[in-house]
C-alpha positions, 0 to 999 in steps of 0.5 A: 483505542488499539482496535483495528480500523474497519472499512477503510479504502486504500491504495498502495503505489509501488515505484521502482526508481531504476525502471519506471515501467515496473511501477504499479498501483494496487487496491487494498482489500479488507480480508477481515474487520480491520485487516487488509491485504494487497496482491501484486505480481512478484516484485523484482529485487532491488530498491522499491519505494511505496506509498500507502494511502488510506481514507475512511470517508469521514475524517480524511486520509492518511499517507505513509511513504517508505523504501525497501530493498527487496532481495 
């Protein structure tokens, strides 16, 4: 319907392929209805893999994986 999704629970897993000691997991927090943020320490430059997991507690979950090269 194009409306923001409110009340989700979620985590963002951050994986550093070159150094697993830098892997992290962060919880999402809803800052306003349907808008979420994650706070992490500054990430090192290079390749990172991210996995976003969201769940609404009713219809199940959503997962998305992606990669980014950070400057």
